N, C-alpha and C positions, 0 to 999 in steps of 0.2 A: 315133717311139710305138708299132704296133701295140694293139689288146686282143684278146686273146684269151678267147672265153667261157667260162669251167670250171663247173661247180660246189660250192659253195662247200665246206670241209672242215667245218664250223658251220653251226646253221641260228640262230643265237641273233642274230640279228637281223632270219630272218624271225621271230622268235618277237614277238620285243620288240611290232612292228608288227602282228600277229592280239592281242596286248596294245591295244595305246591303241585299235585300231577296237570292243574290247568296250568300251572304255568313252565312245568316241566313241555304241557304239550299243547304245544302254539300252535296257528293255523297253519301255518308252513313246517312243523316237525309233527304233524299229527301221526306219518303213521310208522312212527317206531315203534320194536317191537315189546311184549310187555315187558320183554328182562331189561333192553334194552332203559325202558322208562324206569322198573324197580333200579336197577345202578345207578343211574343220574340222581334220585330223594334220596339215596343211599348217599352219595357222596354232600350230597346240597345236605342233609339235614348230621355233617361229620362235620364239616365244615360250618355250620352253627355254630355248633356245643362247641368244636375249639377257638373257635369264636375271629375268623379266618375268613377271608371268600377264596375270591376264585383270578382276581387278580392281584391276593400276597400270596399262595403259597402255589411252589411248588415242588411236584412227586418224585417222587426218588427216583431213579432208576428199578428199584425193587418193586419201587409200587407199581409200575408200570409195566412192567412186566410181568407182573402178574397178574394187571387184570388186563395183559392185548392177549395172557393166554389162559383166563377164565376163570384160573382158579379164586381169584377172589370170587367172586360170584362163586360158584363150590363151595367156599369155603360157607357164605355167606351162607348158602342154603339149606348145610349140615347143616350147624346151629342152629340154627330156627325148624330145623325138624327135628333133632333130639331137645331143644326147650322144651317144644309142640306135646312132646309125649313124657313127658320126666315128667312124674308126681300127677297125673290128673286122675281126676275122681268122677268118673260118670253117673248121670242122671240118675242111672238102672242100676246103678254100686250104692250107692244113698238110700234106696227105695229097697235094695236089701239086708239094706246096715252090714255090708261087708267090710265098710272105712267107717 
């Protein structure tokens, strides 16, 4: 099945992300690079999904090495790009009737 890109009927999920960014970027940490902010958001989401917090979670040495070397972020961006290009139908494809 192919995906059709449309505007969402609600912006609640986007507003939630902006709220999380505001929690990550405080007046003290306002000069963080965008990649650092993205990595912090990913870590927060992962911990929340697994019902943990940073006080009780201990990362493995393998994970620490992966994060420090940049492999973790590289894998994430690669998967994100792959997911974005899979089964995408453009507006022009719909108009042309090719899909």
